[in-house]
Structure formats: structure tokens, C-alpha cells
mmCIF file of the C-alpha atoms, coordinates in Angstrom:
data_MODEL
# 
_entry.id   MODEL 
# 
loop_
_atom_site.group_PDB 
_atom_site.id 
_atom_site.type_symbol 
_atom_site.label_atom_id 
_atom_site.label_alt_id 
_atom_site.label_comp_id 
_atom_site.label_asym_id 
_atom_site.label_entity_id 
_atom_site.label_seq_id 
_atom_site.pdbx_PDB_ins_code 
_atom_site.Cartn_x 
_atom_site.Cartn_y 
_atom_site.Cartn_z 
_atom_site.occupancy 
_atom_site.B_iso_or_equiv 
_atom_site.pdbx_formal_charge 
_atom_site.auth_seq_id 
_atom_site.auth_comp_id 
_atom_site.auth_asym_id 
_atom_site.auth_atom_id 
_atom_site.pdbx_PDB_model_num 
ATOM 1   C CA . MET A 1 1   ? -26.143 59.243 180.061 1.00 0.00 ? 1   MET A CA 1 
ATOM 2   C CA . GLU A 1 2   ? -23.199 56.980 178.461 1.00 0.00 ? 2   GLU A CA 1 
ATOM 3   C CA . ASN A 1 3   ? -21.032 56.761 181.258 1.00 0.00 ? 3   ASN A CA 1 
ATOM 4   C CA . LEU A 1 4   ? -23.863 55.467 183.898 1.00 0.00 ? 4   LEU A CA 1 
ATOM 5   C CA . THR A 1 5   ? -24.202 51.805 183.154 1.00 0.00 ? 5   THR A CA 1 
ATOM 6   C CA . PRO A 1 6   ? -27.011 50.047 185.248 1.00 0.00 ? 6   PRO A CA 1 
ATOM 7   C CA . GLU A 1 7   ? -24.275 48.537 187.317 1.00 0.00 ? 7   GLU A CA 1 
ATOM 8   C CA . LYS A 1 8   ? -22.790 52.034 188.040 1.00 0.00 ? 8   LYS A CA 1 
ATOM 9   C CA . LEU A 1 9   ? -26.402 53.791 188.605 1.00 0.00 ? 9   LEU A CA 1 
ATOM 10  C CA . ASP A 1 10  ? -27.360 50.573 191.073 1.00 0.00 ? 10  ASP A CA 1 
ATOM 11  C CA . HIS A 1 11  ? -23.949 51.403 192.881 1.00 0.00 ? 11  HIS A CA 1 
ATOM 12  C CA . LEU A 1 12  ? -25.004 55.260 193.277 1.00 0.00 ? 12  LEU A CA 1 
ATOM 13  C CA . LYS A 1 13  ? -28.430 54.186 194.342 1.00 0.00 ? 13  LYS A CA 1 
ATOM 14  C CA . ASP A 1 14  ? -26.857 52.352 197.147 1.00 0.00 ? 14  ASP A CA 1 
ATOM 15  C CA . LEU A 1 15  ? -24.447 54.944 197.877 1.00 0.00 ? 15  LEU A CA 1 
ATOM 16  C CA . LEU A 1 16  ? -27.314 57.176 198.380 1.00 0.00 ? 16  LEU A CA 1 
ATOM 17  C CA . SER A 1 17  ? -29.221 54.691 200.583 1.00 0.00 ? 17  SER A CA 1 
ATOM 18  C CA . GLN A 1 18  ? -26.129 54.184 202.655 1.00 0.00 ? 18  GLN A CA 1 
ATOM 19  C CA . ARG A 1 19  ? -25.698 58.112 203.343 1.00 0.00 ? 19  ARG A CA 1 
ATOM 20  C CA . GLU A 1 20  ? -29.559 58.478 203.977 1.00 0.00 ? 20  GLU A CA 1 
ATOM 21  C CA . ARG A 1 21  ? -29.344 55.817 206.671 1.00 0.00 ? 21  ARG A CA 1 
ATOM 22  C CA . VAL A 1 22  ? -26.023 57.538 208.328 1.00 0.00 ? 22  VAL A CA 1 
ATOM 23  C CA . LEU A 1 23  ? -28.009 61.010 207.983 1.00 0.00 ? 23  LEU A CA 1 
ATOM 24  C CA . HIS A 1 24  ? -31.075 59.179 209.842 1.00 0.00 ? 24  HIS A CA 1 
ATOM 25  C CA . ASP A 1 25  ? -28.900 58.030 212.642 1.00 0.00 ? 25  ASP A CA 1 
ATOM 26  C CA . ASP A 1 26  ? -26.973 61.378 212.832 1.00 0.00 ? 26  ASP A CA 1 
ATOM 27  C CA . ILE A 1 27  ? -30.250 63.215 213.222 1.00 0.00 ? 27  ILE A CA 1 
ATOM 28  C CA . ARG A 1 28  ? -31.871 60.708 215.922 1.00 0.00 ? 28  ARG A CA 1 
ATOM 29  C CA . HIS A 1 29  ? -28.362 61.053 217.710 1.00 0.00 ? 29  HIS A CA 1 
ATOM 30  C CA . GLU A 1 30  ? -28.486 64.843 217.492 1.00 0.00 ? 30  GLU A CA 1 
ATOM 31  C CA . ALA A 1 31  ? -32.064 64.731 218.823 1.00 0.00 ? 31  ALA A CA 1 
ATOM 32  C CA . ASP A 1 32  ? -31.181 62.905 222.021 1.00 0.00 ? 32  ASP A CA 1 
ATOM 33  C CA . MET A 1 33  ? -28.237 64.773 222.557 1.00 0.00 ? 33  MET A CA 1 
ATOM 34  C CA . GLN A 1 34  ? -30.414 68.158 222.632 1.00 0.00 ? 34  GLN A CA 1 
ATOM 35  C CA . ASP A 1 35  ? -32.789 66.605 225.134 1.00 0.00 ? 35  ASP A CA 1 
ATOM 36  C CA . ASN A 1 36  ? -29.596 65.961 227.190 1.00 0.00 ? 36  ASN A CA 1 
ATOM 37  C CA . TYR A 1 37  ? -28.028 69.466 227.103 1.00 0.00 ? 37  TYR A CA 1 
ATOM 38  C CA . ALA A 1 38  ? -31.827 71.233 227.519 1.00 0.00 ? 38  ALA A CA 1 
ATOM 39  C CA . GLN A 1 39  ? -32.007 68.842 230.573 1.00 0.00 ? 39  GLN A CA 1 
ATOM 40  C CA . ILE A 1 40  ? -28.550 69.807 231.724 1.00 0.00 ? 40  ILE A CA 1 
ATOM 41  C CA . ALA A 1 41  ? -29.027 73.645 231.217 1.00 0.00 ? 41  ALA A CA 1 
ATOM 42  C CA . GLY A 1 42  ? -32.410 73.538 233.116 1.00 0.00 ? 42  GLY A CA 1 
ATOM 43  C CA . ASP A 1 43  ? -30.688 71.916 236.079 1.00 0.00 ? 43  ASP A CA 1 
ATOM 44  C CA . MET A 1 44  ? -27.678 74.120 236.301 1.00 0.00 ? 44  MET A CA 1 
ATOM 45  C CA . PRO A 1 45  ? -27.617 77.340 238.452 1.00 0.00 ? 45  PRO A CA 1 
ATOM 46  C CA . ASP A 1 46  ? -24.174 78.381 236.950 1.00 0.00 ? 46  ASP A CA 1 
ATOM 47  C CA . SER A 1 47  ? -24.588 80.709 234.141 1.00 0.00 ? 47  SER A CA 1 
ATOM 48  C CA . GLY A 1 48  ? -21.621 79.603 232.341 1.00 0.00 ? 48  GLY A CA 1 
ATOM 49  C CA . ALA A 1 49  ? -22.470 75.949 232.230 1.00 0.00 ? 49  ALA A CA 1 
ATOM 50  C CA . SER A 1 50  ? -26.213 76.882 231.099 1.00 0.00 ? 50  SER A CA 1 
ATOM 51  C CA . SER A 1 51  ? -24.403 79.085 227.954 1.00 0.00 ? 51  SER A CA 1 
ATOM 52  C CA . PHE A 1 52  ? -22.198 76.213 227.153 1.00 0.00 ? 52  PHE A CA 1 
ATOM 53  C CA . ALA A 1 53  ? -25.489 73.684 227.337 1.00 0.00 ? 53  ALA A CA 1 
ATOM 54  C CA . ASP A 1 54  ? -27.395 76.389 225.080 1.00 0.00 ? 54  ASP A CA 1 
ATOM 55  C CA . LEU A 1 55  ? -24.592 76.810 222.731 1.00 0.00 ? 55  LEU A CA 1 
ATOM 56  C CA . SER A 1 56  ? -24.319 72.753 222.288 1.00 0.00 ? 56  SER A CA 1 
ATOM 57  C CA . VAL A 1 57  ? -28.010 72.676 221.519 1.00 0.00 ? 57  VAL A CA 1 
ATOM 58  C CA . ASP A 1 58  ? -27.849 75.603 218.800 1.00 0.00 ? 58  ASP A CA 1 
ATOM 59  C CA . LEU A 1 59  ? -24.926 73.773 217.201 1.00 0.00 ? 59  LEU A CA 1 
ATOM 60  C CA . GLY A 1 60  ? -27.113 70.481 217.254 1.00 0.00 ? 60  GLY A CA 1 
ATOM 61  C CA . ASN A 1 61  ? -29.787 72.432 215.771 1.00 0.00 ? 61  ASN A CA 1 
ATOM 62  C CA . ALA A 1 62  ? -27.451 73.693 212.711 1.00 0.00 ? 62  ALA A CA 1 
ATOM 63  C CA . ALA A 1 63  ? -26.126 69.695 212.326 1.00 0.00 ? 63  ALA A CA 1 
ATOM 64  C CA . VAL A 1 64  ? -29.987 68.862 211.973 1.00 0.00 ? 64  VAL A CA 1 
ATOM 65  C CA . THR A 1 65  ? -30.584 71.494 209.753 1.00 0.00 ? 65  THR A CA 1 
ATOM 66  C CA . ARG A 1 66  ? -27.259 70.288 207.419 1.00 0.00 ? 66  ARG A CA 1 
ATOM 67  C CA . ASP A 1 67  ? -28.632 66.818 207.527 1.00 0.00 ? 67  ASP A CA 1 
ATOM 68  C CA . LEU A 1 68  ? -32.199 67.531 206.546 1.00 0.00 ? 68  LEU A CA 1 
ATOM 69  C CA . ASN A 1 69  ? -30.885 69.720 203.979 1.00 0.00 ? 69  ASN A CA 1 
ATOM 70  C CA . GLU A 1 70  ? -28.698 66.667 202.658 1.00 0.00 ? 70  GLU A CA 1 
ATOM 71  C CA . LEU A 1 71  ? -31.596 64.118 202.659 1.00 0.00 ? 71  LEU A CA 1 
ATOM 72  C CA . ARG A 1 72  ? -33.782 66.669 200.603 1.00 0.00 ? 72  ARG A CA 1 
ATOM 73  C CA . ALA A 1 73  ? -30.752 66.791 198.262 1.00 0.00 ? 73  ALA A CA 1 
ATOM 74  C CA . ILE A 1 74  ? -30.929 62.753 198.391 1.00 0.00 ? 74  ILE A CA 1 
ATOM 75  C CA . GLN A 1 75  ? -34.379 63.022 197.462 1.00 0.00 ? 75  GLN A CA 1 
ATOM 76  C CA . THR A 1 76  ? -34.095 65.284 194.540 1.00 0.00 ? 76  THR A CA 1 
ATOM 77  C CA . ALA A 1 77  ? -31.289 63.040 193.191 1.00 0.00 ? 77  ALA A CA 1 
ATOM 78  C CA . ARG A 1 78  ? -33.508 60.119 193.564 1.00 0.00 ? 78  ARG A CA 1 
ATOM 79  C CA . LYS A 1 79  ? -36.222 62.090 191.513 1.00 0.00 ? 79  LYS A CA 1 
ATOM 80  C CA . ARG A 1 80  ? -33.653 62.920 188.687 1.00 0.00 ? 80  ARG A CA 1 
ATOM 81  C CA . MET A 1 81  ? -32.878 59.391 188.574 1.00 0.00 ? 81  MET A CA 1 
ATOM 82  C CA . GLU A 1 82  ? -36.737 58.537 188.173 1.00 0.00 ? 82  GLU A CA 1 
ATOM 83  C CA . ASN A 1 83  ? -36.930 61.251 185.265 1.00 0.00 ? 83  ASN A CA 1 
ATOM 84  C CA . ASN A 1 84  ? -33.789 59.814 183.625 1.00 0.00 ? 84  ASN A CA 1 
ATOM 85  C CA . VAL A 1 85  ? -31.772 62.981 184.101 1.00 0.00 ? 85  VAL A CA 1 
ATOM 86  C CA . TYR A 1 86  ? -29.613 62.013 186.781 1.00 0.00 ? 86  TYR A CA 1 
ATOM 87  C CA . GLY A 1 87  ? -26.102 62.295 185.819 1.00 0.00 ? 87  GLY A CA 1 
ATOM 88  C CA . VAL A 1 88  ? -26.633 65.382 183.626 1.00 0.00 ? 88  VAL A CA 1 
ATOM 89  C CA . CYS A 1 89  ? -25.351 68.829 184.801 1.00 0.00 ? 89  CYS A CA 1 
ATOM 90  C CA . ALA A 1 90  ? -28.235 71.340 185.585 1.00 0.00 ? 90  ALA A CA 1 
ATOM 91  C CA . GLU A 1 91  ? -26.273 74.123 183.790 1.00 0.00 ? 91  GLU A CA 1 
ATOM 92  C CA . CYS A 1 92  ? -24.457 73.185 180.558 1.00 0.00 ? 92  CYS A CA 1 
ATOM 93  C CA . GLY A 1 93  ? -26.383 69.764 180.022 1.00 0.00 ? 93  GLY A CA 1 
ATOM 94  C CA . TYR A 1 94  ? -23.191 67.520 179.563 1.00 0.00 ? 94  TYR A CA 1 
ATOM 95  C CA . GLU A 1 95  ? -22.802 64.222 181.539 1.00 0.00 ? 95  GLU A CA 1 
ATOM 96  C CA . ILE A 1 96  ? -21.249 64.601 184.972 1.00 0.00 ? 96  ILE A CA 1 
ATOM 97  C CA . PRO A 1 97  ? -18.433 62.341 185.254 1.00 0.00 ? 97  PRO A CA 1 
ATOM 98  C CA . TYR A 1 98  ? -18.971 59.174 187.215 1.00 0.00 ? 98  TYR A CA 1 
ATOM 99  C CA . GLU A 1 99  ? -15.920 59.707 189.380 1.00 0.00 ? 99  GLU A CA 1 
ATOM 100 C CA . ARG A 1 100 ? -17.757 62.943 190.513 1.00 0.00 ? 100 ARG A CA 1 
ATOM 101 C CA . LEU A 1 101 ? -20.990 61.117 191.030 1.00 0.00 ? 101 LEU A CA 1 
ATOM 102 C CA . LEU A 1 102 ? -19.047 58.462 193.369 1.00 0.00 ? 102 LEU A CA 1 
ATOM 103 C CA . ALA A 1 103 ? -17.473 61.433 195.353 1.00 0.00 ? 103 ALA A CA 1 
ATOM 104 C CA . GLN A 1 104 ? -20.581 63.374 195.495 1.00 0.00 ? 104 GLN A CA 1 
ATOM 105 C CA . PRO A 1 105 ? -24.026 61.204 194.587 1.00 0.00 ? 105 PRO A CA 1 
ATOM 106 C CA . ILE A 1 106 ? -26.144 64.207 195.092 1.00 0.00 ? 106 ILE A CA 1 
ATOM 107 C CA . ALA A 1 107 ? -24.234 66.426 192.530 1.00 0.00 ? 107 ALA A CA 1 
ATOM 108 C CA . GLU A 1 108 ? -26.307 68.297 190.293 1.00 0.00 ? 108 GLU A CA 1 
ATOM 109 C CA . ARG A 1 109 ? -23.474 69.775 188.351 1.00 0.00 ? 109 ARG A CA 1 
ATOM 110 C CA . CYS A 1 110 ? -20.465 68.953 186.734 1.00 0.00 ? 110 CYS A CA 1 
ATOM 111 C CA . ALA A 1 111 ? -17.426 70.464 188.918 1.00 0.00 ? 111 ALA A CA 1 
ATOM 112 C CA . PRO A 1 112 ? -16.627 73.391 186.236 1.00 0.00 ? 112 PRO A CA 1 
ATOM 113 C CA . CYS A 1 113 ? -20.605 74.596 186.612 1.00 0.00 ? 113 CYS A CA 1 
ATOM 114 C CA . GLN A 1 114 ? -20.362 73.951 190.291 1.00 0.00 ? 114 GLN A CA 1 
ATOM 115 C CA . GLU A 1 115 ? -17.437 76.189 190.684 1.00 0.00 ? 115 GLU A CA 1 
ATOM 116 C CA . ILE A 1 116 ? -19.356 79.023 188.818 1.00 0.00 ? 116 ILE A CA 1 
ATOM 117 C CA . TYR A 1 117 ? -22.497 78.325 190.822 1.00 0.00 ? 117 TYR A CA 1 
ATOM 118 C CA . GLU A 1 118 ? -20.649 78.742 194.099 1.00 0.00 ? 118 GLU A CA 1 
ATOM 119 C CA . LYS A 1 119 ? -18.894 82.026 192.960 1.00 0.00 ? 119 LYS A CA 1 
ATOM 120 C CA . THR A 1 120 ? -21.975 83.569 191.969 1.00 0.00 ? 120 THR A CA 1 
ATOM 121 C CA . HIS A 1 121 ? -24.431 82.310 194.736 1.00 0.00 ? 121 HIS A CA 1 
ATOM 122 C CA . ALA A 1 122 ? -21.930 82.441 197.582 1.00 0.00 ? 122 ALA A CA 1 
ATOM 123 C CA . ASP A 1 123 ? -24.171 84.258 200.050 1.00 0.00 ? 123 ASP A CA 1 
ATOM 124 C CA . GLY A 1 124 ? -26.998 81.615 199.265 1.00 0.00 ? 124 GLY A CA 1 
ATOM 125 C CA . LEU A 1 125 ? -24.548 78.402 200.089 1.00 0.00 ? 125 LEU A CA 1 
ATOM 126 C CA . LYS A 1 126 ? -24.664 77.126 203.299 1.00 0.00 ? 126 LYS A CA 1 
ATOM 127 C CA . GLY A 1 127 ? -22.372 74.092 203.908 1.00 0.00 ? 127 GLY A CA 1 
ATOM 128 C CA . ALA A 1 128 ? -20.433 71.776 201.513 1.00 0.00 ? 128 ALA A CA 1 
ATOM 129 C CA . SER A 1 129 ? -20.909 72.191 197.840 1.00 0.00 ? 129 SER A CA 1 
ATOM 130 C CA . LEU A 1 130 ? -23.010 69.818 195.961 1.00 0.00 ? 130 LEU A CA 1 
# 
């Protein structure tokens, strides 16, 4: 991992920690909103308003699931750091450019391998590419 100096690795660790804090805050916010929507849905005699509240809860659940998946990816990135394989493409074994890691610190693959992965695993992907 020639391109990842200790300073660059520390910066990437900080980015992961910052993102983790944001995700935890988002999950707490979504949980609060779901409680509010569930209460509104139960109090509304209007089926249209109740349906909107139910839809809002479902969208909130999807957001929480997305955030939880990203938190798992952060944990996986930290494990790769601990095992000294962070920044190495899981497919081709070449180094992932630092610029890609800055943009996507949880990246497991270099951009060309990620593109191939997305094309061959399109059905299993949910959300943004990693």
C-alpha cells in the first residue's frame, strides 16, 4: 500500500469516524420521525392522511436500512485497516487510488473492478456503489 502513508490512512480513519457519527445521528432522527408518523397515523380518521403517514414510516425504514448497511461497510473498512489490506482491491489485488478512497472511504474495489461488479451483480445491489 505505497499510496497510503500513515497520514493519509489517519485522514481516511477520520473520514470514516465522521461519517459514522452522521449515520448514527440520521438513524436517531429517523427513529424519532417514525414514532411521530406512527402516532399521527393512529390518530387520523382520514385514510389518505393515514396512508401518507404509513408511507413515511416505510420510507424511514428504508433510510435506516441503508444507513445500517453503510455502518456495516464502515466496520468492514476498519477491519481491512486492522488487517493491513485496506486500500487493496478485493478483486484484482491492485491498490485503490487514494483519490477514490477519499471520495468513498469504504470502497473495497478499484473503480474498474467496481464497475464490473455492478454490471455482474446488478440484482443484488441496493443503493449507491461502494
